[in-house]
N, CA, C and O of each residue as an XYZ file, in Angstrom:
792
protein
N      95.056    102.017     92.098
C      95.715    100.738     92.273
C      95.292    100.062     93.578
O      94.930     98.886     93.590
N      95.342    100.818     94.671
C      95.004    100.230     95.966
C      93.546     99.797     95.989
O      93.225     98.720     96.491
N      92.658    100.634     95.445
C      91.235    100.271     95.430
C      90.993     99.033     94.578
O      90.232     98.146     94.964
N      91.639     98.976     93.421
C      91.484     97.801     92.555
C      92.001     96.551     93.251
O      91.397     95.483     93.151
N      93.115     96.685     93.954
C      93.673     95.543     94.685
C      92.721     95.106     95.796
O      92.483     93.913     95.985
N      92.179     96.077     96.528
C      91.244     95.751     97.608
C      90.013     95.040     97.064
O      89.520     94.089     97.670
N      89.523     95.497     95.932
C      88.363     94.833     95.326
C      88.711     93.419     94.873
O      87.907     92.501     95.032
N      89.901     93.240     94.311
C      90.325     91.899     93.892
C      90.435     90.959     95.085
O      90.292     89.744     94.944
N      90.691     91.529     96.260
C      90.774     90.733     97.492
C      89.401     90.467     98.101
O      89.296     89.795     99.127
N      88.342     90.992     97.471
C      86.994     90.791     97.988
C      86.552     91.823     98.999
O      85.563     91.612     99.702
N      87.262     92.935     99.090
C      86.933     93.958    100.084
C      86.050     95.073     99.526
O      85.757     96.031    100.241
N      85.619     94.971     98.267
C      84.914     96.063     97.614
C      83.744     96.616     98.395
O      83.607     97.833     98.518
N      82.897     95.751     98.927
C      81.714     96.203     99.652
C      82.069     96.896    100.958
O      81.242     97.602    101.534
N      83.291     96.697    101.423
C      83.698     97.273    102.708
C      84.426     98.607    102.560
O      84.780     99.227    103.564
N      84.657     99.060    101.322
C      85.344    100.332    101.109
C      84.357    101.475    101.324
O      83.385    101.605    100.580
N      84.602    102.303    102.336
C      83.692    103.395    102.665
C      83.889    104.605    101.764
O      82.928    105.316    101.470
N      85.107    104.849    101.327
C      85.410    106.025    100.525
C      86.877    106.356    100.640
O      87.677    105.536    101.091
N      87.233    107.572    100.227
C      88.636    107.969    100.244
C      88.793    109.402    100.745
O      87.876    110.217    100.651
N      89.973    109.683    101.276
C      90.335    111.017    101.735
C      91.311    111.628    100.744
O      92.268    110.976    100.324
N      91.072    112.869    100.373
C      91.970    113.602     99.477
C      91.599    115.078     99.567
O      90.464    115.412     99.907
N      92.552    115.970     99.263
C      92.233    117.398     99.324
C      91.064    117.780     98.424
O      90.269    118.651     98.777
N      90.954    117.136     97.263
C      89.891    117.410     96.290
C      89.346    116.088     95.755
O      90.052    115.079     95.765
N      88.094    116.084     95.287
C      87.571    114.870     94.654
C      88.403    114.486     93.430
O      88.954    115.346     92.743
N      88.484    113.190     93.173
C      89.278    112.662     92.066
C      88.367    112.029     91.023
O      87.489    111.233     91.355
N      88.583    112.393     89.748
C      87.795    111.793     88.666
C      88.012    110.284     88.613
O      87.073    109.526     88.368
N      89.256    109.848     88.843
C      89.554    108.415     88.830
C      88.751    107.691     89.906
O      88.190    106.626     89.649
N      88.694    108.260     91.102
C      87.939    107.617     92.181
C      86.442    107.634     91.891
O      85.724    106.714     92.282
N      85.966    108.679     91.204
C      84.553    108.708     90.820
C      84.240    107.555     89.875
O      83.181    106.935     89.973
N      85.172    107.267     88.952
C      84.990    106.124     88.049
C      84.868    104.825     88.834
O      84.141    103.912     88.441
N      85.590    104.754     89.947
C      85.555    103.554     90.783
C      84.358    103.539     91.729
O      84.193    102.615     92.525
N      83.524    104.577     91.631
C      82.310    104.688     92.457
C      82.639    104.739     93.952
O      81.943    104.145     94.776
N      83.712    105.459     94.281
C      84.072    105.651     95.684
C      83.726    107.068     96.106
O      83.934    108.020     95.353
N      83.203    107.199     97.302
C      82.798    108.505     97.819
C      84.001    109.282     98.346
O      84.850    108.739     99.053
N      84.054    110.573     97.983
C      85.064    111.475     98.547
C      84.572    111.896     99.929
O      83.550    112.573    100.046
N      85.289    111.499    100.967
C      84.875    111.765    102.345
C      85.403    113.093    102.866
O      84.995    113.540    103.938
N      86.303    113.729    102.126
C      86.905    114.987    102.552
C      88.417    114.864    102.590
O      88.990    113.883    102.115
N      89.056    115.881    103.168
C      90.515    115.843    103.287
C      90.901    115.050    104.534
O      90.052    114.409    105.153
N      92.168    115.095    104.898
C      92.648    114.286    106.027
C      91.923    114.593    107.332
O      91.831    113.730    108.205
N      91.407    115.819    107.476
C      90.686    116.177    108.704
C      89.413    115.351    108.885
O      88.936    115.192    110.009
N      88.861    114.826    107.797
C      87.643    114.014    107.877
C      87.877    112.713    108.628
O      86.921    112.056    109.039
N      89.126    112.336    108.809
C      89.436    111.107    109.546
C      88.930    111.186    110.981
O      88.675    110.160    111.611
N      88.785    112.403    111.497
C      88.305    112.602    112.868
C      86.893    112.064    113.072
O      86.488    111.823    114.209
N      86.135    111.872    111.993
C      84.763    111.350    112.110
C      84.722    109.858    112.401
O      83.659    109.312    112.695
N      85.862    109.198    112.323
C      85.905    107.748    112.471
C      86.711    107.355    113.695
O      87.677    108.022    114.066
N      86.298    106.261    114.314
C      87.034    105.731    115.468
C      88.021    104.676    114.975
O      87.686    103.862    114.114
N      89.244    104.691    115.525
C      90.252    103.725    115.080
C      89.841    102.263    115.240
O      90.342    101.400    114.518
N      88.941    101.975    116.172
C      88.526    100.584    116.353
C      87.366    100.195    115.431
O      86.896     99.058    115.471
N      86.903    101.142    114.597
C      85.787    100.857    113.698
C      86.190    100.754    112.231
O      85.482    100.133    111.437
N      87.308    101.350    111.866
C      87.749    101.309    110.470
C      89.248    101.031    110.407
O      89.989    101.309    111.350
N      89.670    100.485    109.293
C      91.099    100.343    108.984
C      91.364    101.181    107.739
O      90.440    101.510    106.994
N      92.613    101.520    107.522
C      92.973    102.405    106.418
C      93.880    101.701    105.413
O      94.691    100.849    105.779
N      93.731    102.069    104.149
C      94.639    101.654    103.083
C      95.280    102.924    102.540
O      94.579    103.884    102.221
N      96.591    102.937    102.433
C      97.315    104.124    101.979
C      97.434    104.088    100.462
O      98.126    103.235     99.906
N      96.757    105.015     99.799
C      96.775    105.067     98.344
C      97.680    106.140     97.772
O      97.618    106.420     96.575
N      98.516    106.745     98.595
C      99.413    107.805     98.127
C     100.627    107.164     97.468
O     101.271    106.295     98.054
N     100.932    107.587     96.268
C     102.126    107.105     95.575
C     103.352    107.871     96.033
O     103.291    108.649     96.985
N     104.469    107.646     95.348
C     105.691    108.326     95.783
C     106.290    109.193     94.692
O     107.441    109.611     94.816
N     105.552    109.480     93.626
C     106.078    110.333     92.565
C     106.211    111.758     93.088
O     105.261    112.323     93.628
N     107.384    112.323     92.923
C     107.618    113.700     93.338
C     108.065    113.846     94.771
O     109.067    114.510     95.038
N     107.343    113.237     95.706
C     107.686    113.373     97.119
C     107.386    112.067     97.845
O     106.284    111.887     98.364
N     108.354    111.155     97.885
C     108.111    109.863     98.526
C     107.732    109.964    100.000
O     107.131    109.038    100.545
N     108.075    111.073    100.652
C     107.798    111.181    102.086
C     106.325    111.435    102.379
O     105.899    111.232    103.516
N     105.529    111.869    101.407
C     104.102    112.128    101.659
C     103.387    110.870    102.135
O     102.575    110.916    103.059
N     103.697    109.756    101.500
C     103.065    108.478    101.858
C     103.378    108.119    103.306
O     102.495    107.708    104.059
N     104.640    108.280    103.685
C     105.070    107.957    105.049
C     104.412    108.890    106.069
O     103.943    108.434    107.111
N     104.376    110.190    105.776
C     103.784    111.153    106.715
C     102.310    110.853    106.961
O     101.843    110.913    108.098
N     101.577    110.530    105.900
C     100.153    110.213    106.053
C      99.966    108.965    106.908
O      99.102    108.934    107.785
N     100.770    107.943    106.655
C     100.700    106.707    107.447
C     101.002    106.991    108.912
O     100.255    106.578    109.799
N     102.098    107.696    109.158
C     102.522    107.939    110.539
C     101.512    108.780    111.308
O     101.272    108.533    112.490
N     100.914    109.781    110.644
C      99.921    110.630    111.309
C      98.693    109.819    111.707
O      98.181    109.973    112.816
N      98.215    108.957    110.810
C      97.038    108.141    111.123
C      97.368    107.078    112.166
O      96.559    106.811    113.054
N      98.543    106.473    112.066
C      98.944    105.459    113.049
C      99.063    106.074    114.438
O      98.741    105.422    115.432
N      99.519    107.319    114.519
C      99.639    107.998    115.814
C      98.272    108.212    116.456
O      98.171    108.348    117.675
N      97.219    108.243    115.636
C      95.852    108.363    116.159
C      95.245    107.001    116.481
O      94.106    106.923    116.942
N      95.991    105.936    116.244
C      95.527    104.597    116.580
C      94.933    103.810    115.432
O      94.447    102.699    115.644
N      94.956    104.350    114.217
C      94.399    103.627    113.074
C      95.350    102.529    112.611
O      96.570    102.693    112.635
N      94.775    101.416    112.191
C      95.558    100.278    111.705
C      95.534    100.253    110.180
O      94.592    100.725    109.545
N      96.594     99.691    109.616
C      96.724     99.512    108.177
C      96.903     98.020    107.911
O      97.965     97.473    108.209
N      95.889     97.346    107.358
C      96.036     95.911    107.098
C      97.025     95.644    105.967
O      97.277     96.509    105.127
N      97.569     94.455    105.961
C      98.381     93.992    104.834
C      97.434     93.755    103.663
O      96.354     93.191    103.834
N      97.846     94.188    102.471
C      97.029     94.041    101.273
C      97.837     93.259    100.243
O      98.894     93.712     99.805
N      97.343     92.093     99.859
C      98.053     91.265     98.877
C      97.096     90.862     97.762
O      96.087     90.201     98.006
N      97.417     91.259     96.552
C      96.582     90.916     95.400
C      96.572     89.395     95.219
O      97.599     88.749     95.425
N      95.431     88.815     94.838
C      95.363     87.357     94.696
C      96.289     86.784     93.626
O      96.574     85.587     93.653
N      96.765     87.597     92.690
C      97.693     87.076     91.678
C      99.158     87.228     92.086
O     100.047     86.767     91.370
N      99.416     87.864     93.218
C     100.795     87.955     93.709
C     101.235     86.581     94.202
O     100.419     85.793     94.680
N     102.532     86.300     94.083
C     103.098     85.044     94.583
C     103.979     85.398     95.769
O     104.982     86.097     95.626
N     103.597     84.909     96.937
C     104.314     85.255     98.167
C     104.695     83.970     98.884
O     103.830     83.182     99.267
N     105.994     83.763     99.063
C     106.462     82.578     99.773
C     105.960     82.628    101.217
O     105.953     83.699    101.825
N     105.540     81.485    101.779
C     105.017     81.493    103.146
C     106.036     81.910    104.203
O     105.649     82.253    105.320
N     107.325     81.889    103.877
C     108.326     82.322    104.855
C     108.575     83.826    104.818
O     109.298     84.353    105.664
N     107.987     84.522    103.851
C     108.170     85.973    103.770
C     107.397     86.650    104.897
O     106.318     86.195    105.276
N     107.945     87.727    105.425
C     107.303     88.511    106.483
C     106.734     89.779    105.878
O     107.452     90.547    105.238
N     105.439     89.996    106.081
C     104.777     91.212    105.622
C     104.281     91.965    106.845
O     103.425     91.465    107.575
N     104.805     93.153    107.076
C     104.433     93.945    108.251
C     103.207     94.803    107.964
O     102.757     94.900    106.822
N     102.675     95.420    109.009
C     101.452     96.217    108.928
C     101.502     97.217    107.778
O     102.468     97.963    107.623
N     100.446     97.217    106.981
C     100.322     98.191    105.913
C     101.102     97.873    104.661
O     101.057     98.648    103.705
N     101.821     96.759    104.628
C     102.528     96.373    103.401
C     101.498     96.097    102.314
O     100.429     95.550    102.582
N     101.832     96.481    101.082
C     100.932     96.286     99.951
C     101.687     95.584     98.829
O     102.726     96.058     98.371
N     101.148     94.445     98.394
C     101.753     93.652     97.327
C     100.744     93.623     96.180
O      99.668     93.039     96.314
N     101.086     94.248     95.062
C     100.145     94.427     93.964
C     100.157     93.243     92.994
O     100.905     92.281     93.170
N      99.312     93.338     91.974
C      99.081     92.248     91.023
C     100.372     91.776     90.368
O     101.179     92.581     89.902
N     100.554     90.469     90.341
C     101.667     89.857     89.638
C     103.024     89.999     90.291
O     104.024     89.550     89.729
N     103.086     90.608     91.457
C     104.370     90.736     92.156
C     104.779     89.382     92.724
O     103.937     88.524     92.990
N     106.090     89.205     92.905
C     106.630     87.971     93.476
C     107.507     88.337     94.660
O     108.405     89.170     94.546
N     107.242     87.708     95.800
C     108.044     87.905     97.013
C     108.543     86.530     97.432
O     107.745     85.658     97.779
N     109.859     86.331     97.402
C     110.446     85.012     97.588
C     110.800     84.697     99.048
O     110.577     85.501     99.954
N     111.351     83.513     99.235
C     111.674     82.944    100.539
C     112.510     83.908    101.391
O     113.500     84.475    100.929
N     112.085     84.072    102.635
C     112.847     84.827    103.612
C     112.845     86.327    103.429
O     113.538     87.029    104.165
N     112.086     86.848    102.468
C     112.040     88.301    102.270
C     111.301     88.959    103.430
O     110.410     88.361    104.033
N     111.678     90.186    103.733
C     111.049     90.968    104.801
C     110.542     92.267    104.189
O     111.322     93.083    103.697
N     109.223     92.449    104.226
C     108.591     93.644    103.678
C     108.013     94.403    104.874
O     107.064     93.939    105.506
N     108.574     95.550    105.179
C     108.230     96.241    106.421
C     107.064     97.217    106.262
O     106.499     97.347    105.176
N     106.713     97.895    107.343
C     105.482     98.676    107.458
C     105.321     99.684    106.323
O     106.228    100.459    106.019
N     104.148     99.650    105.711
C     103.794    100.634    104.710
C     104.526    100.521    103.393
O     104.371    101.388    102.533
N     105.319     99.481    103.205
C     106.053     99.325    101.945
C     105.090     98.917    100.834
O     104.121     98.195    101.069
N     105.370     99.390     99.625
C     104.551     99.088     98.459
C     105.392     98.342     97.431
O     106.388     98.863     96.927
N     104.980     97.118     97.128
C     105.600     96.314     96.075
C     104.617     96.349     94.914
O     103.585     95.677     94.943
N     104.939     97.131     93.898
C     103.972     97.436     92.856
C     103.890     96.333     91.796
O     104.599     95.329     91.866
N     103.023     96.542     90.830
C     102.652     95.551     89.830
C     103.865     94.882     89.179
O     104.732     95.553     88.620
N     103.909     93.562     89.260
C     104.918     92.778     88.568
C     106.337     92.921     89.083
O     107.269     92.435     88.443
N     106.528     93.573     90.223
C     107.879     93.680     90.790
C     108.291     92.325     91.354
O     107.446     91.530     91.762
N     109.607     92.069     91.372
C     110.121     90.791     91.870
C     111.117     91.034     92.997
O     112.132     91.709     92.823
N     110.802     90.470     94.145
C     111.640     90.578     95.337
C     112.176     89.180     95.604
O     111.425     88.292     96.009
N     113.473     88.977     95.381
C     114.016     87.630     95.488
C     114.358     87.286     96.940
O     114.035     88.036     97.861
N     115.006     86.155     97.123
C     115.193     85.578     98.452
C     115.946     86.504     99.407
O     116.925     87.153     99.037
N     115.467     86.542    100.620
C     116.112     87.219    101.745
C     116.382     88.703    101.514
O     117.338     89.255    102.059
N     115.543     89.346    100.711
C     115.632     90.802    100.585
C     115.017     91.453    101.818
O     114.122     90.892    102.448
N     115.503     92.630    102.150
C     114.972     93.435    103.252
C     114.439     94.726    102.648
O     115.193     95.515    102.079
N     113.130     94.934    102.776
C     112.482     96.133    102.257
C     111.997     96.926    103.466
O     111.100     96.481    104.183
N     112.582     98.089    103.693
C     112.306     98.876    104.888
C     110.943     99.551    104.875
O     110.190     99.457    103.905
N     110.644    100.231    105.974
C     109.379    100.947    106.121
C     109.196    101.960    104.988
O     110.122    102.690    104.635
N     108.003    101.989    104.436
C     107.572    103.006    103.474
C     108.433    103.077    102.219
O     108.567    104.140    101.613
N     109.006    101.963    101.835
C     109.738    101.861    100.571
C     108.723    101.660     99.450
O     107.691    101.018     99.649
N     109.015    102.207     98.278
C     108.182    101.964     97.096
C     109.040    101.262     96.050
O     110.023    101.818     95.560
N     108.654    100.038     95.718
C     109.273     99.288     94.628
C     108.296     99.395     93.453
O     107.212     98.813     93.492
N     108.677    100.132     92.414
C     107.779    100.458     91.309
C     107.558     99.250     90.389
O     108.261     98.246     90.501
N     106.576     99.352     89.476
C     106.244     98.224     88.612
C     107.449     97.675     87.845
O     108.257     98.423     87.294
N     107.537     96.354     87.829
C     108.536     95.665     87.030
C     109.960     95.709     87.539
O     110.860     95.203     86.869
N     110.196     96.296     88.702
C     111.555     96.309     89.256
C     111.944     94.893     89.671
O     111.095     94.096     90.072
N     113.250     94.589     89.568
C     113.766     93.270     89.932
C     114.855     93.451     90.973
O     115.872     94.097     90.719
N     114.633     92.872     92.157
C     115.631     92.871     93.218
C     116.133     91.449     93.371
O     115.385     90.565     93.788
N     117.405     91.221     93.035
C     117.991     89.895     93.190
C     118.149     89.590     94.677
O     117.801     90.430     95.507
N     118.649     88.445     95.029
C     118.693     88.005     96.421
C     119.480     88.917     97.344
O     120.459     89.546     96.942
N     119.034     88.973     98.582
C     119.720     89.637     99.685
C     119.966     91.125     99.444
O     120.958     91.674     99.924
N     119.082     91.771     98.716
C     119.143     93.223     98.538
C     118.487     93.878     99.747
O     117.478     93.387    100.252
N     119.057     94.981    100.207
C     118.479     95.775    101.288
C     118.063     97.128    100.726
O     118.863     97.817    100.092
N     116.810     97.507    100.961
C     116.321     98.829    100.577
C     115.809     99.476    101.861
O     114.826     99.021    102.446
N     116.485    100.541    102.292
C     116.195    101.142    103.593
C     114.999    102.094    103.533
O     114.538    102.468    102.455
N     114.515    102.472    104.699
C     113.316    103.283    104.897
C     113.203    104.439    103.907
O     114.148    105.200    103.699
N     112.018    104.548    103.301
C     111.682    105.698    102.482
C     112.293    105.740    101.100
O     112.075    106.704    100.366
N     113.050    104.728    100.724
C     113.681    104.736     99.398
C     112.655    104.399     98.318
O     111.604    103.819     98.592
N     112.986    104.778     97.086
C     112.129    104.505     95.930
C     112.969    103.816     94.862
O     114.022    104.319     94.469
N     112.497    102.665     94.398
C     113.149    101.938     93.305
C     112.233    102.056     92.094
O     111.108    101.557     92.111
N     112.719    102.721     91.032
C     111.905    103.043     89.878
C     111.513    101.854     89.027
O     112.061    100.759     89.155
N     110.547    102.100     88.154
C     110.002    101.063     87.281
C     111.096    100.427     86.436
O     111.909    101.119     85.824
N     111.102     99.104     86.413
C     112.018     98.364     85.567
C     113.470     98.373     85.999
O     114.326     97.875     85.268
N     113.773     98.920     87.158
C     115.153     98.911     87.652
C     115.545     97.490     88.039
O     114.696     96.683     88.417
N     116.846     97.190     87.939
C     117.384     95.897     88.352
C     118.491     96.135     89.361
O     119.406     96.919     89.110
N     118.413     95.459     90.508
C     119.424     95.564     91.560
C     120.061     94.197     91.724
O     119.370     93.222     92.019
N     121.398     94.113     91.532
C     122.056     92.816     91.630
C     122.116     92.359     93.085
O     121.895     93.139     94.011
N     122.418     91.092     93.255
C     122.414     90.467     94.576
C     123.308     91.208     95.567
O     124.449     91.562     95.270
N     122.745     91.428     96.759
C     123.510     91.919     97.892
C     123.719     93.414     97.972
O     124.365     93.878     98.911
N     123.196     94.208     97.016
C     123.409     95.653     97.117
C     122.504     96.254     98.185
O     121.495     95.668     98.578
N     122.896     97.438     98.642
C     122.141     98.170     99.662
C     121.761     99.534     99.097
O     122.600    100.251     98.553
N     120.480     99.880     99.236
C     119.981    101.198     98.853
C     119.661    101.928    100.148
O     118.832    101.470    100.935
N     120.314    103.058    100.369
C     120.185    103.777    101.629
C     118.847    104.474    101.806
O     118.042    104.573    100.879
N     118.636    104.950    103.018
C     117.394    105.615    103.404
C     117.118    106.810    102.491
O     118.011    107.604    102.196
N     115.862    106.922    102.052
C     115.377    108.041    101.235
C     116.134    108.206     99.918
O     116.117    109.290     99.334
N     116.788    107.165     99.446
C     117.478    107.216     98.153
C     116.475    106.964     97.031
O     115.373    106.465     97.259
N     116.881    107.318     95.824
C     116.046    107.129     94.643
C     116.836    106.372     93.586
O     117.911    106.806     93.171
N     116.298    105.242     93.155
C     116.858    104.487     92.033
C     115.962    104.776     90.837
O     114.768    104.478     90.868
N     116.533    105.356     89.781
C     115.747    105.758     88.623
C     115.194    104.585     87.837
O     115.693    103.463     87.922
N     114.154    104.871     87.070
C     113.529    103.855     86.227
C     114.553    103.271     85.263
O     115.314    104.007     84.634
N     114.569    101.955     85.151
C     115.440    101.267     84.216
C     116.898    101.174     84.615
O     117.705    100.623     83.866
N     117.256    101.700     85.778
C     118.652    101.663     86.223
C     119.087    100.225     86.490
O     118.274     99.375     86.853
N     120.378     99.966     86.304
C     120.972     98.687     86.681
C     121.971     98.989     87.793
O     123.032     99.566     87.556
N     121.610     98.589     89.010
C     122.393     98.936     90.197
C     123.338     97.785     90.518
O     122.900     96.682     90.844
N     124.647     98.054     90.424
C     125.660     97.025     90.664
C     126.495     97.330     91.906
O     127.419     96.584     92.231
N     126.175     98.424     92.603
C     126.867     98.784     93.839
C     125.909     99.481     94.780
O     124.785     99.807     94.397
N     126.340     99.712     96.004
C     125.482    100.330     97.008
C     125.117    101.763     96.623
O     125.867    102.448     95.928
N     123.940    102.201     97.095
C     123.460    103.562     96.874
C     123.389    104.245     98.233
O     122.739    103.738     99.147
N     124.047    105.382     98.375
C     124.089    106.091     99.656
C     122.733    106.685    100.003
O     121.928    106.973     99.118
N     122.484    106.868    101.298
C     121.246    107.489    101.768
C     121.087    108.872    101.147
O     122.049    109.631    101.034
N     119.851    109.185    100.747
C     119.542    110.501    100.223
C     120.095    110.801     98.843
O     120.052    111.950     98.405
N     120.607    109.812     98.155
C     121.194    110.023     96.829
C     120.290    109.439     95.745
O     119.401    108.631     96.015
N     120.545    109.873     94.514
C     119.837    109.355     93.347
C     120.835    108.559     92.524
O     122.006    108.928     92.431
N     120.371    107.464     91.924
C     121.234    106.707     91.016
C     120.435    106.371     89.767
O     119.308    105.882     89.846
N     121.042    106.644     88.602
C     120.360    106.424     87.327
C     121.353    105.858     86.319
O     122.565    106.013     86.471
N     120.830    105.208     85.297
C     121.657    104.769     84.185
C     122.024    103.301     84.215
O     121.655    102.560     85.125
N     122.777    102.897     83.173
C     123.224    101.511     83.017
C     124.712    101.534     82.680
O     125.064    101.924     81.567
N     125.597    101.135     83.585
C     125.292    100.857     84.994
C     124.963    102.156     85.726
O     125.364    103.239     85.300
N     124.236    102.036     86.824
C     123.762    103.215     87.552
C     124.913    103.966     88.199
O     125.869    103.370     88.697
N     124.799    105.297     88.181
C     125.772    106.168     88.839
C     125.035    107.106     89.778
O     123.938    107.573     89.473
N     125.653    107.379     90.928
C     125.049    108.222     91.962
C     125.191    109.699     91.641
O     126.177    110.132     91.044
N     124.175    110.472     92.054
C     124.246    111.931     92.042
C     123.338    112.438     93.153
O     122.511    111.689     93.674
N     123.490    113.702     93.514
C     122.666    114.279     94.583
C     121.228    114.419     94.111
O     120.967    114.640     92.929
N     120.305    114.289     95.047
C     118.882    114.477     94.721
C     118.581    115.938     94.486
O     117.438    116.294     94.201
């Protein structure tokens, strides 16, 4: 997804390769070179390359954040990545490393913080606050003034009504309809969504 988005932005010729524990068949299809695992980052100077975080949040949402934080601590920068088909209001704030994928909509006054991923076709309505390293999965709908705190994951096709708050590291399941706040570190699933421990 990230590589396809970068290419759609015209960055294809500038992609040097990818870091992963093992080579990926998908990345081979994209004609990207496997540069090695995370230790290979030592071969590059922070002032010579920028990084795009391609780690998803399935299974362990914190992996994406840990990789970002480790590279940032070494001085590497993460540019904002916005697919050309995304609709982003000029008043929206996109912080370092934010990624807005194809067909996503980010409305007036929204704040998308560091390393957050707004995936394909997700809708972020007016004055939403999306914290650091949040993942909003494909097709999720956040009505106005929703707050999603650091490290939380909002599943595919979930709907969050206006003004709700999703706590830090919480998980909103795919297709859930959230009509009340979600506590930090909790999971909420169903229609209407109900909380349970992760």
